[in-house]
C-alpha positions in Angstrom: 18.1 -19.9 -20.6 14.6 -20.1 -18.7 14.3 -23.1 -16.3 10.7 -24.2 -14.0 12.7 -23.1 -11.1 13.2 -19.7 -12.4 10.1 -19.0 -13.9 8.2 -20.5 -10.9 10.4 -17.7 -8.5 9.1 -15.5 -11.1 5.5 -16.3 -10.7 5.5 -16.3 -6.7 7.3 -13.0 -6.6 4.0 -11.7 -8.5 1.6 -13.8 -6.5 2.4 -12.5 -2.7 -0.9 -14.7 -1.4 0.6 -17.7 -2.8 4.4 -17.1 -1.7 3.2 -16.5 1.9 0.6 -19.7 1.4 3.7 -21.7 0.2 6.1 -20.4 3.1 3.5 -21.3 6.0 2.9 -24.8 4.3 -0.4 -24.6 3.5 -0.3 -24.1 -0.3 -2.4 -26.7 -2.4 0.8 -27.6 -4.3 -0.7 -29.6 -6.8 -3.8 -27.5 -7.5 -1.5 -24.4 -7.4 1.0 -26.4 -10.4 -2.1 -27.1 -12.3 -2.6 -23.6 -12.4 0.2 -22.3 -13.5 1.4 -25.3 -15.6 0.0 -23.6 -19.1 2.2 -20.6 -18.3 5.2 -22.4 -17.7 5.0 -24.8 -20.7 4.2 -21.9 -23.0 7.5 -20.2 -21.6 9.8 -23.4 -21.7 7.9 -24.3 -25.1 8.1 -27.7 -24.2 6.0 -30.5 -22.6 6.2 -30.6 -18.8 4.7 -32.6 -16.6 2.8 -31.1 -13.5 4.3 -33.1 -10.7 7.9 -31.8 -12.0 6.5 -28.7 -11.1 5.2 -29.9 -7.8 8.7 -31.1 -7.3 10.1 -27.2 -7.8 7.2 -26.0 -5.7 8.5 -28.4 -2.6 12.4 -27.2 -3.0 11.3 -23.4 -3.2 9.1 -24.2 0.2 12.0 -25.3 1.9 14.2 -22.2 0.7 11.4 -20.0 2.1 10.6 -22.1 5.3 13.4 -19.9 6.7 11.8 -16.8 6.1 10.2 -14.6 8.9 6.3 -13.6 7.8 5.7 -11.4 5.1 3.1 -9.7 7.5 5.0 -8.2 10.7 3.4 -7.2 13.8 2.3 -3.9 13.7 1.6 -2.0 17.0 -0.2 1.6 17.0 -1.2 4.3 19.1 -4.1 5.4 17.5 -6.1 5.0 14.4 -8.0 8.0 13.3 -10.4 9.6 10.6 -10.8 13.1 8.9 -13.4 13.9 7.0 -14.1 16.7 4.1 -10.8 16.2 2.8 -9.7 17.4 -0.8 -6.8 17.1 -3.2 -5.1 19.6 -5.6 -2.5 18.9 -8.0 -0.4 20.9 -10.4 2.1 21.1 -13.1 5.2 21.0 -11.0 6.8 24.3 -12.7 8.8 26.9 -10.3 5.9 29.2 -10.3 3.5 26.0 -8.5 6.8 25.2 -6.1 6.8 28.4 -4.6 3.4 29.0 -4.4 3.5 25.3 -2.6 6.4 26.8 -0.3 4.1 29.8 0.7 1.3 27.3 1.8 3.3 26.9 5.2 3.2 30.1 6.3 -0.3 30.7 5.2 -1.9 27.5 7.0 -0.9 27.9 10.6 -3.7 25.8 12.4 -2.3 22.4 13.7 -5.1 20.9 13.6 -5.7 21.2 10.3 -5.1 18.2 8.1 -2.6 19.8 5.4 0.4 17.6 3.4 2.0 18.6 0.4 3.6 15.9 -1.8 6.0 16.4 -5.1 7.1 14.0 -7.6 8.8 14.2 -11.1 6.5 16.5 -12.7 3.8 17.1 -10.6 2.9 18.2 -7.0 -0.2 17.8 -5.1 -1.8 19.6 -1.8 -3.8 17.3 0.1 -5.6 19.3 2.7 -9.4 20.0 4.7 -11.9 21.4 2.1 -12.5 24.3 3.9 -8.9 25.5 3.2 -9.4 24.7 -0.3 -10.5 28.0 -1.8 -7.5 29.4 -0.1 -5.0 27.7 -1.1 -5.9 28.0 -5.2 -5.8 31.3 -4.7 -2.4 31.3 -3.9 -1.1 29.5 -7.8 -1.2 31.6 -10.9 -2.2 28.1 -13.1 -4.9 26.0 -13.4 -5.2 22.7 -11.6 -4.4 19.5 -13.2 -6.6 17.9 -11.0 -9.2 18.6 -8.2 -10.5 16.0 -5.5 -13.0 16.5 -2.7 -15.2 14.6 -0.7 -12.3 12.6 0.6 -11.1 11.1 3.9 -8.3 11.1 5.5 -7.6 7.5 7.7 -4.5 7.8 9.6 -2.1 5.2 11.7 -0.2 6.5 14.3 2.8 3.6 15.5 3.4 2.8 18.9 6.5 1.6 18.3 9.3 4.5 17.1 11.5 2.0 15.4 8.8 0.6 12.8 10.7 1.9 10.1 13.6 -0.6 10.0 11.4 -2.9 9.6 10.6 -4.7 6.5 7.0 -5.0 4.9 5.4 -2.6 7.5 3.2 -0.4 5.1 2.5 -3.6 2.6 0.2 -5.4 4.4 -2.1 -2.1 5.4 -2.3 -1.5 1.3 -2.5 -5.1 1.2 -5.6 -5.2 3.7 -7.3 -2.0 2.1 -7.0 -3.8 -1.4 -8.6 -7.2 -0.1 -11.6 -5.0 1.3 -11.9 -3.7 -2.5 -10.8 0.0 -1.3 -9.4 2.5 -3.9 -6.3 4.5 -2.3 -6.3 7.9 -3.8 -3.0 9.1 -1.9 -0.7 8.2 0.8 0.7 10.6 3.2 3.5 9.6 5.7 5.8 10.8 8.4 8.2 9.1 10.8 5.2 7.9 13.1 2.3 7.9 10.8 0.9 6.9 7.5 -2.4 8.2 6.7 -4.8 6.7 3.6 -6.7 9.2 1.8 -9.8 7.8 0.3 -13.3 8.5 -0.9 -15.4 9.0 1.4 -17.6 6.8 0.1 -15.1 3.8 1.0 -14.2 5.3 4.3 -16.3 2.4 6.4 -14.8 -0.2 4.0 -11.4 1.4 4.7 -11.8 1.3 8.3 -13.4 -2.0 8.9 -10.3 -3.4 6.4 -7.6 -2.1 8.6 -9.4 -2.6 12.1 -9.6 -6.2 11.3 -6.1 -6.2 10.4 -4.6 -4.8 13.2 -6.4 -7.1 15.3 -4.8 -9.9 13.4 -1.6 -8.9 13.9 -2.2 -8.1 17.6 -3.6 -11.3 18.5 -0.6 -13.0 16.5 1.7 -11.2 18.7 -0.1 -13.0 21.5 0.1 -16.7 20.8 
């Protein structure tokens, strides 16, 4: 049976901003209770005073107060930009997988941006646009999608142990989402994370990431 506490936990799990504000102690609980009141009343199918929701929010805040900041300090060595990037995707057939494997021997320029990602039913190649024609000729089937005019923003982490810390990637994606940047693709290695975006979003993406990383560094110094 649904309870006020359970419903609030569910709502807060889908509202990271409010959850963090509640944990940090600066959420206006009365205003937030007013906001979620109709949803809770609807789910419980019975009347419920707003004051009761405030009481349960207070109890949840006490539990969250012992948790660490969900946006950890992120230290980086470099933030770099590559322009003129393309992405091409194919159905993941046996022939396409074989063709993709051959690309590793064809594109041996260590300075080139090149990555292959594979899902359950498709694979994608992200590369410098200068190599696009060479890549297309290696596949026997027609591509599903082709995106040109992209840019790759790469973050090189300073801490080799960053992968063991929770929520390293989430705040970076959150910063881009706040800046209204559409992420077309992500590419990662143990020490690097690249966001592939449309070239028109490049400056907004760099600004959003730079502002977050500056704030993160300043938070560590406090």
